[in-house]
C-alpha positions in Angstrom: 61.2 53.0 51.8 61.3 56.6 50.7 62.1 59.5 53.1 58.5 60.8 52.9 56.7 57.5 53.1 54.2 57.6 56.0 55.0 61.3 56.5 52.6 64.2 55.9 53.4 67.9 56.4 50.7 69.5 58.5 51.3 73.2 58.7 55.0 73.5 59.5 55.2 70.1 61.4 55.7 66.6 60.1 53.4 63.9 61.2 53.2 60.1 60.7 50.2 58.7 58.9 49.5 54.9 58.8 46.6 53.6 56.7 44.2 51.3 58.5 43.0 48.3 56.5 39.4 48.8 55.2 38.3 45.6 57.1 39.3 47.3 60.4 38.1 50.8 59.8 34.6 50.3 61.3 36.1 48.7 64.4 38.8 51.3 64.9 36.6 54.2 63.8 39.0 55.9 61.4 40.9 55.4 58.2 44.3 56.5 59.3 46.4 56.8 62.5 48.1 60.2 62.6 50.7 61.4 65.1 52.7 64.6 65.2 56.5 64.2 65.2 56.9 67.8 66.6 59.5 68.7 64.1 59.6 70.8 60.9 62.9 69.1 59.8 62.3 66.4 57.2 65.5 64.6 58.0 64.6 64.4 61.7 61.0 63.3 60.9 62.4 60.5 58.6 64.5 59.3 61.6 61.7 59.5 64.1 58.9 58.0 62.1 60.1 54.4 62.3 59.2 53.9 66.0 55.8 55.5 65.5 55.0 53.5 62.3 56.0 50.3 64.1 53.7 51.1 67.0 50.7 51.5 64.8 51.5 48.5 62.6 51.7 46.4 65.8 48.3 47.8 66.9 46.8 46.9 63.5 48.1 43.4 63.9 46.5 43.2 67.3 43.2 44.3 65.9 43.4 41.7 63.2 43.8 38.9 65.8 40.9 40.0 67.8 38.5 40.9 64.9 35.9 38.2 64.5 36.8 36.2 61.4 33.1 35.5 60.5 29.7 36.7 61.5 28.1 34.4 64.1 24.5 33.4 63.6 22.2 33.7 66.6 22.0 30.4 68.5 18.3 30.0 68.1 18.5 30.1 64.3 20.8 27.1 64.2 18.6 24.9 66.4 16.1 22.7 64.6 13.3 20.8 66.3 
């Protein structure tokens, strides 16, 4: 993984960005997680990012587990007389 992977310079400060899968964006309400690392030093940001990226990857996995796998039909539409 490259030094700048998942990093974005915002002004003078590095921040982590983690892309949210398209299938979860409506549920989560955004396309990326972003969090400041509160440093202007790229080497320090590259060291700090791993914990933050891991946190968001774990959160994405949690959302994948709770996301409905298919749309449920209303009960009354499946009952026949």
